[in-house]
KOLVEX-347048 format. One line per 4 residues: number of its first residue (from 1); their letters; for each residue x, y, z of C-alpha. Coordinates in Angstrom, 1 decimal, m for minus. Layout:
<titors>
NUM) A) X Y Z; ...
</titors>
This chain:
<titors>
1) GRGA) 129.1 99.6 91.6; 131.6 98.4 88.9; 130.4 101.5 86.7; 132.5 103.6 88.9
5) RGVA) 135.6 102.3 87.6; 134.7 102.6 83.9; 133.1 99.5 83.3; 129.3 99.4 82.3
9) APPM) 127.4 97.9 85.3; 124.9 95.1 83.8; 121.2 94.9 84.7; 120.7 94.2 88.3
13) GALE) 119.9 90.6 89.2; 120.2 88.2 91.9; 123.8 87.6 91.6; 124.7 91.4 90.9
17) FLNM) 122.6 92.2 94.2; 124.3 89.8 96.3; 127.8 91.2 94.9; 127.0 95.0 95.9
21) TTTA) 129.3 96.2 98.5; 127.8 99.6 99.5; 128.6 99.4 103.4; 131.8 97.7 102.9
25) EAED) 132.7 100.5 100.5; 131.3 103.2 102.7; 133.7 101.9 105.5; 136.7 101.9 103.4
29) AKEF) 136.9 105.4 103.4; 136.9 105.5 107.2; 140.2 106.1 109.1; 142.1 103.1 109.8
33) NPTP) 144.2 103.4 113.3; 146.1 100.3 113.9; 147.9 102.2 116.8; 145.7 101.0 119.7
37) LLAF) 145.6 97.2 118.5; 149.5 97.4 118.3; 149.7 98.9 121.7; 147.5 96.2 123.2
41) AALL) 149.5 93.4 121.5; 152.8 95.0 122.9; 151.4 95.1 126.2; 150.2 91.3 126.1
45) ICTI) 153.6 90.3 124.9; 155.5 92.3 127.6; 153.1 90.6 130.1; 153.9 86.9 128.5
49) VAAQ) 157.9 88.0 128.5; 157.4 89.1 132.4; 155.5 85.8 133.5; 158.4 83.7 132.1
53) GLRR) 160.9 86.0 133.8; 158.9 85.4 137.4; 158.8 81.7 136.4; 162.5 81.6 136.1
57) AGKV) 162.9 83.6 139.1; 161.0 80.9 140.8; 158.2 83.5 141.9; 155.5 81.8 139.9
61) SEYK) 154.8 78.0 139.1; 155.4 77.0 135.7; 151.8 76.1 135.3; 150.5 79.6 136.0
65) ATLV) 153.1 81.3 133.8; 152.5 79.0 130.8; 148.8 79.1 131.3; 149.0 83.0 131.2
69) STTL) 151.3 83.2 128.3; 149.3 80.6 126.4; 145.9 82.5 126.9; 147.6 85.9 125.9
73) SWWI) 148.9 84.5 122.8; 145.3 82.9 121.9; 144.0 86.4 122.5; 146.7 88.2 120.2
77) ISVG) 146.5 85.4 117.6; 142.6 85.1 117.4; 141.8 89.1 117.6; 144.6 89.8 115.2
81) LTLF) 143.5 87.0 112.5; 139.8 88.7 112.5; 141.0 92.3 112.4; 143.8 91.1 109.7
85) NKFF) 141.1 89.8 107.5; 139.3 92.9 108.1; 142.2 95.1 106.9; 142.7 92.8 103.7
89) FHQL) 139.1 93.1 102.8; 138.7 96.8 103.4; 142.1 98.5 103.4; 144.7 96.8 101.4
93) YGGV) 145.0 98.3 98.0; 141.7 99.9 98.5; 140.1 96.7 100.0; 140.5 93.0 98.3
97) KYPL) 136.6 92.5 97.6; 137.2 88.5 97.3; 136.2 87.3 100.7; 135.2 83.8 99.4
101) FTSM) 138.1 83.1 96.9; 140.0 84.3 100.1; 138.5 81.7 102.2; 139.0 79.1 99.6
105) WHMA) 142.5 79.5 99.3; 142.5 79.3 103.0; 140.9 76.0 103.4; 143.3 74.5 100.6
109) LKGI) 146.4 75.9 101.9; 145.7 74.8 105.7; 145.3 71.0 104.3; 148.4 71.1 102.5
113) IAAI) 150.3 72.6 105.4; 148.4 69.9 107.8; 149.6 67.0 105.2; 153.0 68.3 105.3
117) VLKC) 153.2 68.3 109.0; 151.8 64.7 109.0; 154.3 63.4 106.8; 157.2 65.0 108.4
121) RAPP) 155.8 63.9 111.9; 155.1 60.6 110.7; 152.2 60.1 113.2; 151.4 56.5 114.6
125) AGVW) 148.8 54.2 113.2; 146.7 54.3 115.9; 145.5 57.9 115.5; 141.6 57.6 114.7
129) AAFT) 142.0 53.9 114.9; 138.2 53.7 115.9; 137.3 54.6 112.4; 137.9 52.7 108.9
133) DREY) 138.9 55.3 106.1; 135.2 55.3 104.6; 133.7 55.6 107.9; 135.9 58.6 108.7
137) LKVA) 135.5 60.3 105.3; 131.7 60.0 105.9; 131.9 62.1 109.3; 134.6 64.2 107.8
141) APIG) 132.8 65.3 104.7; 129.7 67.1 106.6; 132.5 68.8 109.1; 134.4 70.1 106.3
145) ITTG) 131.3 71.2 104.1; 130.0 72.8 107.1; 133.6 74.4 108.0; 133.6 75.8 104.5
149) LDIG) 130.4 77.4 104.6; 130.8 78.9 108.1; 134.0 80.6 107.2; 133.2 81.3 103.9
153) MTNW) 129.7 83.2 105.1; 131.2 84.9 107.9; 134.3 86.4 105.6; 131.6 87.4 102.9
157) AIGS) 129.8 88.9 105.8; 132.4 91.1 107.0; 134.1 91.6 103.7; 131.1 92.9 102.0
161) FISV) 128.1 93.4 104.0; 128.6 94.1 107.7; 130.8 95.5 110.5; 133.1 93.2 112.4
165) SLCT) 131.4 94.3 115.7; 127.9 93.4 114.4; 129.2 90.0 112.9; 130.7 89.3 116.4
169) IVKT) 127.3 89.6 118.2; 125.3 87.7 115.6; 128.0 84.9 115.8; 127.3 84.1 119.4
173) SALV) 123.8 82.6 118.2; 125.8 79.5 117.4; 124.7 78.5 120.8; 121.2 78.9 119.9
177) FTYI) 121.4 76.6 116.9; 123.2 74.1 119.2; 120.6 74.0 121.6; 117.9 73.5 119.1
181) ISVS) 119.9 70.8 117.2; 120.4 68.9 121.0; 116.7 69.4 121.6; 115.5 68.2 118.3
185) LKMQ) 117.5 65.3 118.2; 116.5 64.4 121.9; 120.2 64.7 123.0; 119.0 66.8 126.0
189) PLQC) 115.4 67.6 127.3; 113.7 71.3 126.8; 114.8 72.9 130.3; 113.6 76.1 131.4
193) NLSV) 116.8 77.7 132.7; 118.7 77.1 129.4; 115.7 78.3 127.5; 116.0 81.7 129.2
197) AVGL) 119.6 81.8 128.6; 119.1 81.1 124.7; 116.2 83.6 124.9; 118.5 86.5 126.3
201) LSTG) 121.0 85.7 123.8; 118.4 85.7 121.1; 117.1 89.1 122.1; 120.6 90.5 122.3
205) VVIA) 121.4 89.5 118.6; 118.2 90.8 117.4; 118.8 94.4 119.3; 122.1 94.5 117.6
209) ATTK) 120.9 93.3 114.1; 118.0 95.8 114.0; 120.2 98.8 115.1; 120.9 101.2 112.2
213) EGGR) 124.7 101.4 112.1; 125.0 103.0 108.7; 124.9 101.7 105.0; 121.6 100.4 103.4
217) DDQV) 119.1 98.5 105.3; 119.3 95.5 102.6; 122.9 95.1 102.9; 122.6 94.8 106.6
221) VIGT) 119.7 92.2 106.4; 122.1 90.2 103.9; 125.2 90.3 105.9; 123.2 89.4 109.1
225) CLAL) 121.5 86.3 107.4; 125.2 85.3 106.3; 126.3 85.6 109.6; 123.2 83.4 110.9
229) GAAA) 123.8 81.1 108.3; 127.7 80.7 109.4; 126.5 80.3 113.1; 124.3 77.6 112.3
233) CGAV) 126.8 75.8 110.2; 129.3 76.4 113.0; 126.8 74.4 115.5; 126.4 71.5 113.0
237) RWVF) 129.9 71.4 112.5; 130.6 70.9 116.2; 127.8 68.1 116.5; 129.6 65.9 114.2
241) TEYL) 133.2 66.8 115.5; 132.4 66.0 118.7; 130.7 62.8 117.4; 134.1 62.0 116.0
245) LKKD) 135.8 62.7 119.1; 133.7 60.9 121.2; 134.0 57.7 119.4; 137.7 57.8 119.7
249) PDAK) 138.6 59.7 122.8; 142.2 59.5 122.6; 142.4 61.3 119.3; 141.1 64.4 121.0
253) KSLD) 144.3 64.4 123.2; 146.6 63.9 120.0; 147.9 66.8 117.7; 148.5 64.3 115.0
257) GKFK) 144.6 63.4 115.2; 143.9 67.3 114.9; 146.1 67.7 111.8; 144.6 64.6 110.2
261) LLMC) 141.2 65.7 110.6; 142.1 69.3 109.5; 143.9 67.4 106.3; 140.8 65.3 105.7
265) ISPF) 138.0 68.2 106.2; 140.2 70.4 103.7; 139.3 69.3 100.1; 135.6 69.2 101.2
269) ATIA) 135.9 72.9 102.8; 137.6 73.9 99.8; 134.7 72.6 97.4; 132.0 74.4 99.7
273) TALL) 133.7 77.7 99.4; 134.5 77.2 95.8; 130.6 76.5 95.0; 130.1 80.1 96.5
277) AFPF) 133.0 82.0 95.0; 133.0 80.8 91.5; 129.1 82.2 91.0; 129.6 85.3 93.0
281) ETSK) 133.1 86.6 92.3; 134.5 85.4 89.3; 132.8 88.3 87.4; 134.4 90.6 89.6
285) VATD) 137.9 89.2 89.4; 137.7 89.1 85.6; 137.1 93.2 85.4; 138.9 94.3 88.2
289) PLFD) 141.9 96.6 87.5; 143.7 95.6 91.1; 145.0 92.3 89.2; 146.3 94.4 86.1
293) DRSR) 149.5 95.2 88.3; 151.4 91.8 88.6; 153.2 92.9 91.7; 150.0 93.8 93.4
297) WVVI) 148.8 90.4 92.8; 152.0 88.5 94.3; 151.3 90.9 97.5; 147.8 90.0 97.6
301) WFMG) 148.2 86.4 97.4; 151.2 86.6 100.0; 148.9 88.4 102.3; 146.1 86.2 101.5
305) SIGA) 148.3 83.3 102.8; 148.9 84.6 106.0; 145.7 84.1 107.3; 145.9 80.3 106.6
309) VVAI) 149.6 80.1 108.4; 148.3 82.1 111.3; 145.3 79.8 111.6; 147.4 76.8 111.7
313) ALIF) 149.4 78.8 114.7; 146.1 78.9 116.2; 145.8 75.3 116.2; 148.8 74.6 118.3
317) VEFA) 147.9 77.7 121.0; 144.4 76.0 121.2; 145.6 72.7 121.6; 147.9 73.6 124.4
321) LVHM) 145.1 75.9 126.2; 142.6 73.2 126.2; 144.7 71.0 127.7; 145.8 73.3 130.6
325) ASAL) 142.5 75.5 131.5; 139.3 74.4 132.7; 135.8 74.6 130.7; 135.1 77.4 132.6
329) TLSI) 138.3 79.3 132.2; 138.1 78.7 128.4; 134.2 80.0 128.3; 135.6 83.3 130.1
333) CGHL) 138.6 83.7 127.8; 136.2 83.3 124.9; 133.7 86.0 126.1; 136.6 88.4 127.0
337) KDVM) 138.1 87.7 123.5; 134.8 88.8 121.8; 134.6 91.9 123.9; 138.1 92.7 122.5
341) LFVF) 137.1 91.9 119.2; 134.0 94.2 119.4; 135.9 97.1 121.0; 139.1 96.9 118.5
345) AIVV) 136.6 96.8 115.6; 135.4 100.0 116.8; 138.5 101.8 117.6; 140.6 100.6 115.1
349) FAEP) 138.6 100.6 112.1; 136.0 103.4 113.4; 133.2 101.1 113.1; 129.9 102.8 114.2
353) CPAM) 128.8 101.6 117.6; 125.0 103.2 118.4; 124.2 102.7 122.1; 121.4 100.0 121.0
357) KAVG) 124.1 97.8 119.6; 126.1 97.8 122.6; 123.3 96.6 124.6; 122.7 94.0 122.1
361) MLCA) 126.0 92.7 122.8; 125.8 93.0 126.5; 122.4 90.8 126.3; 124.2 88.5 124.2
365) LCGS) 127.4 87.9 126.2; 124.9 87.7 129.4; 122.8 84.9 127.6; 125.8 83.0 126.4
369) SYYI) 127.6 83.3 129.9; 124.4 82.1 131.7; 124.2 79.2 129.3; 127.7 78.4 129.5
373) YLKL) 127.5 78.4 133.5; 124.3 76.4 133.6; 126.2 73.7 131.4; 129.2 73.7 133.5
377) CMKM) 126.8 73.4 136.8; 125.1 70.4 134.9; 128.2 68.6 134.2; 129.5 68.9 137.7
381) VDAV) 126.6 67.7 139.3; 126.4 64.6 137.1; 130.2 63.9 137.5; 129.8 64.1 141.3
385) AKEG) 126.5 61.7 141.1; 128.7 59.1 139.2; 132.2 59.3 140.7; 131.8 61.1 144.1
389) PEAV) 133.2 64.7 145.0; 136.6 63.8 143.9; 135.5 63.6 140.3; 135.8 67.4 139.9
393) AGPA) 139.3 67.4 142.0; 141.9 67.5 139.4; 145.6 67.0 140.2; 146.2 70.1 139.0
397) PGVG) 144.3 73.4 138.8; 142.4 73.4 135.5; 143.7 70.0 134.3; 141.3 67.6 136.1
401) DYDV) 138.2 70.1 135.6; 138.6 70.1 131.7; 138.5 66.2 131.5; 135.5 65.7 133.7
405) LHEG) 133.5 68.3 132.1; 134.1 67.1 128.6; 133.3 63.3 129.2; 129.5 64.0 129.0
409) SLSD) 126.8 63.6 126.5; 127.3 64.8 123.0; 125.1 68.0 123.6; 127.0 69.2 126.6
413) MSDL) 130.6 68.8 124.7; 129.1 70.5 121.6; 127.8 73.5 123.5; 131.2 74.2 125.1
417) AAAN) 133.1 73.6 122.1; 130.8 75.8 119.9; 131.6 78.8 122.5; 135.2 78.4 121.9
421) DPHE) 135.8 77.7 118.3; 139.4 77.1 117.4; 138.6 78.2 114.0; 137.8 81.5 114.9
425) AVA) 135.4 81.8 112.4; 137.5 83.7 110.1; 140.6 81.6 109.8
</titors>
């Protein structure tokens, strides 16, 4: 508690209880070993350099070399961003215990950067032309609010209550919420195979969440609930996002469209995280000696800004990857990224990994993989029925696949998008 730093602890109420960080503080004392992560990143970078060298030598096609380079870059940035936030919340100066204020700053800074980029690029007037400004804001508002809640609650969970590895497992439940929303809104019928996949995924989440991994049980419960709430917000966000993209299909192929969306949702996302940050973290900021040293405050502000800048870079990489890889490739890459995040959270930050937690991760990955496989099969069958066998034979490997597999129903696109979230949850 705060009393350990010489400040009298007030009587425990609801807000004070949620501000407790027993699990997080216990993890701060663990050894931080970045060597495996740095070695792995160096290996991937060397692979990228080698792929480009083979391309220049004419031994590998430009498409394959670029796909490999883009995919590995996505892994480096995505996994690195999540683990950087873990370092920021738990290791920097003993841990910066303000995940909500950090998320709020990220949301605001990304909007500012997006506005600057659009100003410099001078995008054509046709971007998002299918909407009036009022209609656009009506859709952008719920996207921004759910984005802010998604990222804010995820950062809050890993910053104060549970481990990154457990949060990664719980966040896979976004597909469960997407499926429930799709069935509830009659976007798709209730299907046995998909229900089995959702049941397997849910079983994995329950196994992992109920496995003792250290820290107080009530802290784990709060963190798990926050991660589940973030997953639910992520599912709702993707439903609205895909509605926006479906109404104006040309916009999803435009980088300017992505930046305009980011600029418009930023104020709503900032407000949503602020509504969480000020009630729960203001009192801690006022009494934290960490901010007595101005030089430390500058370093914290600078380091906290890195997450937003890296998240912008992730948008560029994800934009390039989406237009090169098939939906199946994206799903496989996403699942491999989750595995890497799970492993590095354990190796780099010495997070506990009981056997049942690993079993839960395996069940969740199997369930989500089976779910995505079924959805892709259904999409390909529909495409063949409508346009013939040539519908799934694109002009280049991966390119045609992705376009066909993303021209279906709203629920189908939301399912695939939720499994490959470009915000990476803790951006």
